[in-house]
FIDREN-969018 format. One record per residue: residue in one letter; z, x negated, y negated of N, C-alpha, C in turn. Coordinates in steps of 0.1 Angstrom, whole numbers, padded with zeros to 4 digits, always signed. Layout:
REM residues N
aZXYZXYZXY/...
END
This chain:
REM residues 393
m+1061+1088-0098+1051+1094-0091+1054+1109-0089/l+1044+1117-0090+1046+1132-0088+1051+1135-0075/d+1062+1143-0074+1069+1146-0062+1064+1160-0058/l+1055+1161-0048+1050+1174-0044+1060+1183-0036/d+1071+1176-0031+1081+1184-0024+1092+1189-0033/a+1092+1185-0046+1102+1191-0055+1098+1205-0060/n+1107+1212-0066+1104+1225-0071+1099+1225-0085/l+1090+1234-0088+1086+1236-0101+1098+1239-0110/s+1098+1235-0122+1109+1237-0132+1106+1249-0140/l+1114+1259-0138+1113+1272-0146+1126+1273-0155/a+1124+1278-0167+1136+1280-0175+1145+1291-0169/s+1158+1288-0170+1168+1297-0164+1174+1306-0174/a+1177+1319-0170+1184+1328-0180+1198+1323-0183/l+1203+1314-0175+1216+1308-0177+1217+1301-0191/i+1206+1296-0196+1207+1288-0209+1210+1297-0221/y+1209+1311-0219+1212+1320-0230+1226+1325-0229/p+1233+1329-0240+1247+1332-0240+1251+1344-0232/s+1242+1355-0232+1247+1367-0225+1235+1373-0217/p+1230+1366-0207+1220+1372-0199+1225+1383-0190/k+1217+1392-0186+1222+1403-0177+1224+1397-0163/r+1215+1388-0158+1217+1381-0145+1215+1366-0147/p+1225+1358-0148+1224+1344-0150+1215+1337-0140/t+1213+1343-0128+1206+1336-0117+1191+1339-0119/d+1186+1347-0128+1172+1349-0130+1165+1337-0136/y+1152+1337-0134+1143+1326-0140+1132+1333-0148/l+1128+1326-0159+1118+1331-0167+1104+1328-0161/p+1096+1338-0158+1084+1335-0150+1073+1327-0158/l+1065+1320-0150+1052+1314-0156+1041+1323-0153/v+1033+1327-0163+1023+1337-0162+1010+1331-0167/y+0999+1332-0159+0986+1327-0162+0975+1337-0160/g+0965+1336-0168+0953+1344-0167+0954+1358-0172/d+0944+1365-0169+0943+1379-0174+0949+1389-0163/l+0961+1393-0166+0968+1403-0158+0969+1416-0165/g+0959+1419-0173+0959+1431-0182+0953+1443-0176/q+0947+1442-0164+0941+1454-0158+0951+1462-0150/g+0948+1475-0150+0957+1484-0142+0965+1494-0150/a+0973+1501-0144+0981+1512-0151+0996+1510-0149/s+1000+1499-0145+1015+1496-0143+1018+1482-0145/g+1031+1478-0145+1035+1465-0147+1031+1456-0135/v+1029+1443-0138+1025+1433-0128+1036+1424-0125/w+1044+1420-0135+1056+1412-0132+1068+1417-0140/t+1080+1412-0137+1092+1417-0142+1097+1409-0153/a+1101+1415-0164+1107+1409-0176+1122+1406-0173/i+1128+1396-0179+1141+1391-0176+1150+1393-0189/c+1161+1400-0187+1170+1403-0198+1178+1390-0201/v+1176+1384-0212+1183+1371-0216+1194+1373-0226/d+1195+1385-0231+1205+1388-0241+1209+1403-0239/s+1219+1406-0231+1222+1420-0228+1229+1426-0240/l+1235+1419-0249+1241+1424-0261+1231+1429-0271/n+1220+1422-0273+1210+1425-0283+1197+1431-0276/l+1198+1433-0263+1187+1440-0256+1173+1432-0258/v+1175+1418-0256+1163+1410-0257+1158+1406-0242/y+1146+1408-0240+1140+1405-0227+1129+1395-0228/a+1130+1385-0220+1119+1374-0219+1108+1379-0210/l+1096+1379-0216+1084+1384-0208+1078+1372-0200/a+1080+1360-0205+1076+1348-0198+1083+1336-0204/g+1084+1325-0197+1091+1313-0201+1082+1304-0210/h+1072+1310-0217+1063+1303-0226+1056+1314-0235/p+1048+1310-0245+1041+1320-0252+1031+1328-0244/l+1027+1340-0248+1017+1347-0241+1005+1350-0251/a+0993+1350-0245+0981+1353-0253+0981+1367-0258/g+0986+1376-0250+0986+1391-0254+0972+1396-0253/p+0970+1410-0255+0981+1419-0257+0989+1422-0244/v+1001+1427-0245+1009+1431-0234+1014+1445-0235/h+1017+1451-0223+1021+1465-0222+1034+1465-0213/l+1044+1473-0217+1056+1473-0210+1058+1486-0203/y+1065+1486-0191+1068+1498-0183+1083+1497-0179/d+1088+1509-0176+1101+1510-0169+1099+1520-0158/k+1110+1525-0152+1110+1533-0141+1102+1546-0143/n+1102+1550-0156+1096+1563-0160+1081+1562-0163/g+1076+1549-0163+1062+1547-0167+1061+1539-0180/p+1050+1540-0187+1047+1532-0199+1058+1535-0209/i+1063+1524-0216+1073+1525-0226+1066+1526-0240/d+1070+1535-0248+1064+1537-0261+1066+1524-0269/p+1055+1518-0275+1056+1506-0283+1066+1507-0294/a+1068+1520-0299+1078+1522-0310+1092+1519-0306/d+1095+1518-0292+1108+1516-0287+1112+1501-0286/y+1103+1492-0290+1106+1478-0289+1097+1470-0299/s+1101+1458-0301+1094+1449-0310+1090+1436-0302/l+1078+1432-0303+1073+1420-0295+1073+1408-0304/n+1075+1396-0298+1073+1383-0304+1068+1375-0292/l+1055+1372-0292+1049+1365-0281+1050+1350-0282/a+1056+1345-0292+1058+1331-0294+1071+1329-0301/h+1083+1331-0295+1096+1333-0301+1105+1321-0296/n+1109+1313-0305+1119+1303-0302+1133+1309-0303/y+1136+1317-0293+1148+1325-0293+1160+1317-0292/l+1169+1318-0301+1182+1310-0302+1179+1295-0301/y+1167+1291-0304+1163+1277-0304+1164+1271-0290/k+1161+1279-0280+1162+1274-0266+1148+1271-0261/g+1138+1272-0269+1124+1270-0265+1116+1282-0268/v+1103+1280-0270+1094+1291-0273+1090+1299-0261/v+1094+1312-0261+1091+1321-0250+1085+1334-0256/a+1081+1343-0248+1076+1356-0253+1087+1366-0250/t+1091+1374-0261+1102+1383-0260+1098+1397-0264/a+1106+1407-0259+1106+1421-0264+1120+1425-0266/t+1123+1430-0279+1136+1434-0282+1136+1450-0283/f+1145+1456-0276+1146+1470-0275+1156+1477-0285/a+1152+1488-0289+1161+1496-0298+1172+1503-0290/a+1170+1506-0277+1179+1513-0269+1177+1507-0255/p+1188+1507-0246+1186+1502-0233+1175+1508-0225/p+1166+1500-0220+1155+1506-0212+1159+1510-0198/n+1151+1518-0191+1154+1522-0177+1148+1511-0168/e+1157+1501-0165+1152+1490-0157+1147+1494-0143/p+1138+1485-0137+1133+1472-0142+1122+1474-0152/v+1122+1465-0162+1111+1464-0172+1100+1455-0166/t+1088+1461-0165+1077+1453-0160+1067+1451-0171/v+1058+1441-0169+1048+1437-0179+1034+1437-0173/r+1025+1440-0182+1011+1439-0179+1004+1433-0191/g+0996+1422-0189+0990+1416-0201+0983+1403-0198/r+0981+1395-0208+0974+1382-0207+0984+1371-0208/g+0982+1360-0200+0992+1350-0198+0991+1339-0208/k+0995+1327-0204+0997+1315-0212+0984+1311-0220/p+0984+1309-0233+0973+1305-0240+0971+1289-0239/d+0959+1285-0241+0957+1270-0242+0959+1265-0256/a+0957+1253-0259+0959+1247-0272+0951+1254-0283/g+0940+1259-0279+0931+1265-0289+0933+1280-0291/g+0943+1286-0283+0946+1300-0284+0938+1308-0273/g+0929+1301-0266+0922+1308-0255+0931+1310-0243/l+0926+1317-0233+0933+1319-0221+0931+1308-0211/i+0942+1303-0204+0940+1294-0193+0937+1302-0181/d+0924+1301-0176+0921+1309-0164+0912+1302-0155/n+0906+1290-0159+0899+1282-0149+0910+1277-0139/p+0908+1279-0126+0919+1275-0116+0923+1260-0117/l+0913+1251-0121+0917+1237-0122+0925+1235-0135/d+0922+1241-0146+0930+1240-0158+0944+1246-0156/l+0944+1257-0148+0957+1263-0145+0966+1253-0137/a+0959+1247-0127+0967+1237-0118+0972+1226-0127/r+0963+1221-0135+0968+1209-0144+0979+1213-0153/d+0979+1225-0159+0990+1229-0168+1003+1231-0160/l+1002+1237-0148+1014+1238-0140+1020+1224-0137/l+1011+1214-0133+1016+1201-0129+1022+1194-0141/l+1016+1195-0153+1020+1188-0165+1032+1194-0171/t+1034+1207-0171+1044+1213-0178+1056+1218-0169/a+1054+1219-0156+1065+1225-0148+1067+1216-0136/a+1060+1205-0134+1062+1197-0122+1065+1182-0126/g+1065+1179-0139+1069+1166-0143+1058+1156-0141/a+1045+1160-0139+1034+1151-0138+1029+1146-0151/t+1022+1135-0151+1015+1130-0163+1000+1129-0159/l+0992+1127-0170+0978+1126-0167+0975+1114-0158/a+0983+1104-0158+0981+1093-0149+0983+1096-0134/d+0990+1107-0131+0991+1112-0118+0979+1119-0112/l+0970+1123-0121+0958+1130-0117+0946+1122-0117/d+0937+1123-0107+0924+1115-0107+0915+1123-0116/a+0911+1116-0127+0903+1123-0137+0889+1127-0132/n+0882+1118-0125+0869+1121-0120+0868+1133-0111/s+0876+1134-0101+0876+1145-0092+0881+1158-0099/f+0890+1157-0108+0894+1168-0116+0883+1174-0124/r+0875+1166-0131+0864+1171-0139+0854+1177-0131/r+0851+1171-0119+0841+1176-0110+0845+1190-0105/a+0857+1191-0101+0862+1204-0095+0863+1215-0107/q+0867+1210-0118+0868+1219-0130+0854+1225-0134/a+0844+1216-0134+0830+1220-0137+0825+1230-0126/r+0828+1227-0114+0823+1235-0103+0829+1249-0104/a+0842+1250-0107+0849+1263-0109+0843+1271-0120/a+0840+1264-0131+0834+1271-0142+0820+1275-0139/g+0812+1267-0132+0798+1271-0128+0798+1283-0118/l+0808+1284-0110+0809+1296-0101+0815+1308-0107/g+0820+1307-0120+0825+1318-0127+0839+1322-0122/y+0846+1312-0116+0860+1315-0111+0869+1318-0123/r+0878+1328-0121+0889+1330-0130+0901+1332-0122/a+0912+1325-0126+0924+1326-0118+0935+1333-0127/a+0944+1340-0120+0955+1347-0127+0966+1349-0117/g+0978+1346-0122+0990+1348-0113+1003+1345-0120/v+1013+1346-0112+1027+1345-0117+1035+1336-0108/v+1043+1328-0113+1054+1321-0106+1067+1326-0110/e+1074+1333-0102+1086+1340-0106+1099+1332-0104/r+1098+1322-0095+1110+1315-0092+1106+1300-0088/p+1115+1291-0088+1112+1277-0085+1107+1277-0070/r+1095+1271-0069+1089+1269-0055+1084+1254-0055/q+1082+1249-0043+1077+1236-0041+1063+1234-0048/v+1062+1223-0055+1050+1220-0062+1038+1221-0053/g+1039+1214-0042+1027+1213-0032+1024+1226-0026/q+1034+1235-0024+1031+1248-0019+1024+1257-0028/v+1028+1257-0041+1021+1265-0051+1007+1260-0053/l+1005+1246-0054+0992+1241-0056+0983+1244-0045/a+0987+1243-0032+0979+1246-0021+0975+1261-0021/e+0984+1270-0025+0982+1284-0025+0971+1287-0036/l+0973+1281-0048+0964+1283-0059+0950+1279-0055/l+0948+1266-0052+0935+1261-0049+0929+1267-0036/g+0937+1270-0027+0932+1277-0014+0926+1290-0017/c+0930+1297-0027+0924+1310-0031+0909+1308-0035/f+0905+1296-0039+0892+1293-0043+0885+1283-0034/l+0890+1282-0021+0885+1273-0011+0885+1259-0015/g+0895+1255-0023+0897+1242-0027+0909+1235-0021/n+0911+1222-0024+0923+1215-0019+0926+1203-0028/s+0937+1197-0025+0941+1185-0033+0947+1175-0023/w+0947+1162-0026+0953+1152-0017+0956+1140-0026/r+0964+1131-0021+0967+1118-0028+0957+1108-0023/d+0953+1100-0033+0944+1088-0029+0953+1076-0026/g+0947+1065-0024+0954+1053-0021+0963+1048-0032/r+0961+1052-0044+0969+1048-0056+0980+1058-0059/g+0980+1068-0051+0991+1079-0053+0986+1089-0062/r+0974+1089-0068+0969+1099-0077+0965+1111-0069/l+0966+1123-0076+0962+1135-0070+0947+1138-0072/r+0940+1140-0062+0925+1143-0063+0923+1157-0059/f+0912+1162-0064+0909+1177-0062+0894+1178-0057/s+0893+1189-0049+0879+1192-0044+0878+1207-0044/l+0866+1212-0048+0864+1227-0048+0851+1230-0041/d+0845+1220-0034+0832+1223-0028+0830+1213-0016/i+0832+1218-0004+0830+1210+0008+0818+1215+0016/g+0811+1226+0011+0799+1231+0017+0787+1223+0013/a+0775+1229+0015+0763+1222+0012+0761+1221-0003/g+0764+1232-0011+0763+1231-0025+0749+1228-0029/a+0747+1225-0042+0734+1221-0047+0734+1206-0049/v+0727+1199-0040+0727+1185-0039+0713+1179-0043/t+0713+1170-0053+0701+1163-0057+0702+1148-0052/d+0691+1141-0053+0691+1127-0048+0701+1119-0056/g+0704+1122-0068+0714+1115-0076+0728+1117-0071/d+0730+1129-0064+0744+1132-0060+0747+1124-0047/l+0737+1120-0039+0739+1113-0026+0744+1099-0029/l+0757+1097-0026+0764+1085-0030+0762+1073-0021/t+0759+1076-0008+0757+1065+0001+0749+1070+0013/s+0745+1061+0022+0738+1064+0034+0745+1056+0045/f+0751+1063+0054+0758+1056+0065+0748+1050+0075/s+0749+1038+0078+0740+1031+0087+0745+1032+0101/a+0737+1037+0110+0741+1039+0124+0745+1025+0130/a+0739+1014+0126+0742+1001+0131+0756+0997+0128/d+0762+1003+0118+0776+0999+0114+0787+1009+0119/l+0782+1019+0127+0791+1029+0132+0795+1027+0146/r+0807+1031+0150+0811+1030+0164+0822+1041+0166/d+0826+1043+0179+0836+1053+0182+0833+1066+0176/m+0821+1072+0179+0816+1084+0172+0819+1096+0181/s+0821+1107+0174+0822+1120+0182+0818+1131+0172/a+0813+1142+0179+0808+1154+0171+0813+1166+0178/t+0819+1175+0170+0825+1188+0176+0820+1199+0167/a+0819+1211+0174+0816+1223+0167+0823+1234+0174/n+0831+1243+0167+0839+1253+0173+0835+1267+0168/l+0831+1275+0177+0827+1289+0174+0839+1297+0169/d+0851+1293+0173+0863+1300+0168+0865+1299+0153/d+0858+1289+0147+0860+1288+0132+0849+1296+0124/l+0840+1303+0131+0830+1310+0124+0835+1322+0117/c+0829+1326+0106+0831+1338+0099+0818+1343+0092/n+0814+1355+0096+0802+1360+0090+0804+1373+0081/l+0816+1377+0080+0820+1388+0071+0834+1385+0066/a+0835+1382+0053+0848+1380+0047+0852+1391+0037/a+0863+1397+0040+0869+1407+0031+0881+1401+0024/a+0886+1408+0014+0897+1402+0007+0906+1413+0001/h+0919+1410+0001+0929+1417-0007+0932+1408-0020/y+0931+1414-0031+0934+1406-0044+0941+1415-0054/a+0943+1410-0066+0950+1416-0077+0964+1420-0072/y+0971+1409-0068+0985+1410-0064+0994+1415-0075/s+1004+1423-0072+1014+1427-0082+1028+1421-0078/w+1033+1413-0086+1046+1407-0083+1057+1417-0085/a+1055+1427-0092+1064+1438-0094+1065+1447-0082/d+1054+1450-0076+1053+1460-0065+1053+1452-0052/k+1051+1439-0052+1050+1431-0040+1039+1436-0031/a+1027+1439-0037+1016+1444-0029+1003+1441-0037/y+0992+1441-0029+0979+1439-0035+0974+1453-0040/a+0967+1452-0052+0963+1465-0058+0948+1467-0056/a+0940+1457-0051+0926+1459-0049+0921+1453-0036/a+0909+1457-0032+0904+1452-0019+0888+1451-0021/y+0883+1441-0014+0868+1440-0013+0864+1439+0002/d+0855+1448+0006+0851+1449+0020+0842+1439+0025/g+0836+1431+0017+0827+1420+0021+0814+1423+0026/q+0810+1436+0025+0798+1441+0032+0785+1434+0025/d+0785+1433+0012+0773+1427+0005+0773+1412+0006/a+0783+1406+0012+0782+1391+0014+0782+1387+0028/r+0780+1397+0037+0779+1393+0052+0766+1386+0055/d+0767+1378+0066+0755+1371+0070+0749+1378+0082/q+0738+1385+0081+0733+1393+0092+0727+1385+0103/r+0722+1373+0099+0716+1365+0110+0727+1360+0119/s+0738+1356+0113+0750+1351+0121+0755+1362+0129/i+0756+1374+0124+0761+1385+0131+0752+1388+0143/g+0739+1387+0142+0730+1390+0152+0731+1379+0164/l+0735+1367+0160+0736+1356+0170+0750+1356+0177/y+0760+1358+0169+0774+1356+0174+0782+1368+0175/g+0777+1380+0170+0785+1391+0169+0793+1391+0156/l+0799+1402+0153+0807+1403+0140+0820+1395+0141/l+0821+1386+0132+0833+1377+0132+0839+1378+0118/p+0847+1388+0116+0853+1391+0102+0865+1383+0100/r+0868+1381+0087+0881+1375+0083+0886+1381+0070/l+0899+1384+0070+0905+1390+0058+0912+1379+0050/l+0909+1378+0038+0915+1368+0029+0926+1375+0020/e+0937+1368+0018+0946+1373+0008+0946+1363-0004/l+0943+1368-0015+0940+1360-0027+0949+1364-0038/p+0962+1359-0038+0971+1362-0049+0968+1357-0062/w+0960+1347-0063+0956+1341-0076+0942+1346-0081/v+0937+1357-0075+0924+1363-0079+0927+1377-0083/r+0921+1381-0095+0923+1395-0099+0910+1402-0102/d+0900+1395-0106+0887+1402-0109+0878+1403-0098/p+0870+1414-0096+0861+1416-0085+0851+1406-0083/a+0845+1401-0094+0834+1391-0093+0839+1378-0086/t+0851+1373-0090+0857+1361-0083+0859+1364-0068/a+0865+1376-0065+0867+1379-0051+0854+1379-0043/r+0844+1385-0048+0831+1385-0041+0826+1371-0039/t+0827+1362-0050+0821+1349-0049+0829+1341-0039/v+0842+1342-0038+0850+1334-0029+0846+1338-0014/c+0845+1351-0012+0841+1356+0001+0827+1352+0005/g+0818+1353-0004+0804+1348-0002+0803+1334+0001/r+0811+1325-0006+0811+1311-0003+0816+1308+0011/l+0827+1315+0015+0833+1313+0028+0822+1316+0039/v+0816+1327+0038+0806+1330+0048+0794+1320+0048/g+0790+1316+0036+0780+1306+0035+0784+1292+0042/l+0797+1290+0041+0801+1277+0046+0803+1277+0061/v+0808+1288+0067+0812+1289+0081+0805+1300+0088/g+0794+1305+0083+0787+1316+0090+0780+1311+0102/f+0777+1298+0103+0770+1292+0114+0779+1279+0118/p+0778+1275+0131+0786+1263+0135+0782+1251+0126/r+0792+1245+0121+0791+1233+0114+0797+1221+0121/r+0790+1211+0124+0795+1200+0132+0804+1192+0124/l+0816+1188+0129+0824+1178+0124+0821+1165+0131/i+0817+1155+0124+0814+1142+0130+0824+1131+0125/s+0829+1124+0135+0839+1114+0131+0834+1101+0137/f+0837+1090+0129+0832+1077+0133+0840+1066+0126/e+0840+1054+0131+0846+1043+0124+0834+1034+0119/e+0835+1031+0106+0825+1023+0099+0830+1009+0097/a+0822+0999+0101+0826+0985+0099+0825+0982+0084/g+0836+0976+0079+0836+0972+0065+0843+0983+0057/l+0845+0980+0044+0852+0989+0035+0843+0993+0023/v+0830+0991+0025+0821+0993+0013+0821+1007+0008/n+0823+1017+0017+0823+1031+0013+0837+1037+0010/l+0847+1028+0009+0861+1032+0006+0862+1040-0007/p+0854+1037-0018+0855+1045-0030+0851+1060-0029/l+0845+1064-0017+0841+1078-0016+0853+1087-0017/e+0850+1099-0021+0861+1109-0022+0858+1121-0013/v+0868+1128-0010+0866+1140-0002+0857+1150-0010/g+0847+1155-0003+0837+1164-0009+0824+1157-0013/d+0824+1143-0013+0812+1136-0017+0801+1138-0007/p+0789+1140-0012+0777+1141-0003+0772+1128+0001/a+0766+1126+0013+0761+1114+0017+0750+1117+0028/l+0742+1107+0032+0732+1108+0042+0738+1102+0055/l+0734+1108+0066+0739+1102+0079+0727+1104+0089/s+0724+1093+0096+0714+1093+0106+0720+1088+0119/l+0719+1096+0130+0724+1093+0143+0713+1096+0154/p+0707+1085+0159+0697+1088+0169+0701+1095+0182/w+0714+1095+0185+0718+1101+0197+0721+1116+0195/l+0721+1121+0183+0724+1135+0180+0711+1142+0175/g+0709+1154+0180+0697+1161+0177+0698+1169+0164/d+0686+1171+0158+0685+1181+0147+0681+1194+0152/e+0678+1203+0143+0675+1217+0147+0663+1218+0156/m+0654+1208+0156+0642+1208+0165+0644+1199+0177/g+0656+1194+0179+0659+1185+0191+0655+1171+0189/r+0650+1167+0177+0646+1153+0175+0658+1146+0169/p+0658+1132+0170+0669+1124+0165+0673+1128+0150/l+0686+1129+0148+0691+1133+0135+0689+1122+0125/v+0681+1125+0115+0678+1116+0104+0680+1122+0091/n+0687+1114+0082+0689+1118+0068+0695+1132+0067/q+0705+1134+0075+0712+1147+0074+0722+1146+0063/i+0723+1157+0055+0733+1157+0044+0747+1161+0049/v+0756+1153+0047+0770+1156+0051+0779+1155+0039/r+0791+1161+0041+0801+1159+0030+0814+1153+0036/v+0820+1144+0029+0831+1137+0034+0843+1146+0034/l+0850+1146+0046+0862+1154+0047+0875+1145+0047/a+0874+1133+0053+0885+1124+0053+0881+1110+0054/l+0889+1101+0048+0887+1087+0048+0900+1080+0051/e+0900+1072+0061+0912+1065+0065+0909+1050+0066/p+0913+1042+0056+0910+1028+0056+0919+1021+0066/r+0913+1012+0074+0921+1003+0083+0919+0989+0079/f+0928+0985+0069+0926+0972+0063+0928+0960+0073/d+0936+0962+0083+0938+0951+0093+0926+0949+0101/a+0918+0959+0104+0906+0958+0112+0894+0957+0103/g+0895+0958+0090+0883+0957+0081+0874+0969+0083/s+0879+0981+0086+0870+0992+0088+0876+1005+0082/t+0868+1015+0083+0872+1028+0077+0869+1039+0087/r+0879+1048+0090+0877+1059+0098+0872+1071+0089/v+0861+1077+0092+0855+1087+0084+0852+1100+0092/t+0855+1111+0086+0852+1124+0091+0843+1131+0081/v+0832+1136+0086+0822+1143+0077+0819+1157+0082/l+0815+1166+0074+0810+1179+0077+0795+1179+0076/d+0788+1183+0087+0774+1185+0087+0771+1198+0080/t+0764+1197+0068+0761+1209+0060+0750+1217+0065/g+0742+1212+0075+0731+1219+0080+0718+1216+0072/y+0719+1209+0061+0708+1205+0053+0704+1191+0055/f+0692+1187+0050+0687+1174+0052+0679+1170+0040/k+0677+1157+0038+0669+1151+0027+0654+1155+0031/t+0647+1160+0021+0633+1164+0023+0624+1155+0015/r+0611+1156+0018+0600+1150+0011+0589+1159+0009/a+0581+1158-0001+0569+1166-0003+0557+1157-0004/h+0545+1161+0002+0533+1153+0002+0524+1158-0010/p+0518+1148-0017+0509+1152-0028+0497+1159-0023/a+0493+1169-0031+0481+1177-0028+0469+1170-0034/d+0466+1157-0029+0455+1149-0035+0444+1146-0024/g+0445+1153-0013+0435+1151-0002+0438+1140+0007/s+0449+1133+0005+0453+1122+0014+0460+1126+0026/w+0464+1139+0026+0471+1145+0038+0463+1157+0043/l+0460+1157+0056+0452+1168+0061+0461+1180+0064/a+0456+1192+0062+0463+1204+0065+0460+1208+0080/d+0464+1199+0089+0462+1201+0103+0474+1204+0111/g+0485+1207+0105+0497+1210+0112+0506+1198+0114/g+0501+1186+0111+0509+1174+0113+0520+1172+0103/c+0520+1179+0092+0530+1178+0082+0531+1191+0074/v+0541+1193+0067+0542+1204+0058+0542+1200+0044/a+0537+1209+0035+0535+1205+0021+0548+1202+0014/g+0559+1209+0017+0572+1207+0011+0583+1211+0021/g+0595+1205+0019+0606+1208+0027+0606+1201+0040/e+0597+1192+0042+0597+1184+0055+0609+1174+0055/r+0615+1172+0067+0626+1163+0068+0620+1149+0064/d+0627+1142+0055+0624+1128+0052+0629+1119+0063/r+0620+1112+0070+0624+1104+0081+0624+1089+0077/r+0623+1086+0065+0623+1072+0061+0638+1067+0061/e+0639+1054+0063+0652+1048+0065+0657+1043+0051/y+0669+1048+0048+0675+1044+0035+0688+1035+0037/c+0691+1032+0049+0703+1024+0051+0701+1009+0048/
END
């Protein structure tokens, strides 16, 4: 089973005969880190006699540019091999210098390629590659359905990830940092497989997406909470982190993604995000906009125990319908067919029940009336977007 507490496995400079610093590790480099005018990560001298530097512990898609203390290094001063089985120690990207460079040597460029030669930059593809190649995971350790869903969601949102792992770090720590940059998360299911989620907000939900309807008659020990301290109506971000400079190179002020209605009601509630795995402006804007859309207004967390285990196959992030006659909707009427997303499931096999926590998305199942004269335009109903009050349990 995948050990999330173990460290990622990075190639060590110690495997080479004459490294400059045997304690160095060859970095893992992902995504497009080619923007800017300076190096983003540090190359490792693996052969001080022949002036060979490893740019990454794997092949690079390229192109790459090298820098030293004096600035850009003339390409005539070195030769590149972006897929070099150097000394038969494994395929890495290398630069061989004609004369000793003025260290540190830093690199800017494109990271690890996929099997087809393209760039691995979907955050879910990146997470999978890290797990399979550096964490000892197998495909059996990953839940395929939740992975595909999160992968497709990331692609639909236009997310692009890029970053560097410079040293061995805990698998779970790196995974949480990576997915957290895109408001995602992962967790183990009952079989020990790793599941993924990238959308716990309202999202775009159709009838076919609603996987169940919780029946109020089967629920007990219910509670609902909403905390104004969790609100955010303006999200700014620091992104484009440089592992060479230990600093972020870009910022987004969040002004065009703020929620003016929320600001008017609750005052300005800003939040600053640090996104080390984000480098392009479009992704930074999308992440900030999604956060404001998710927590710009109070979202109720509703917890209850459901009799039986019929909904145990639900996953975190799944949408469902919930009706609670004791809880009010936006018009003060009993809450009916509210769309919620599952946040947690805790089976209690000894009691034959399941503890469930859901997020109230603020949306509800709607119905439209046909314009065939059977409904009067007397204010008793609306043509579309009216809450569907039919019982589906």
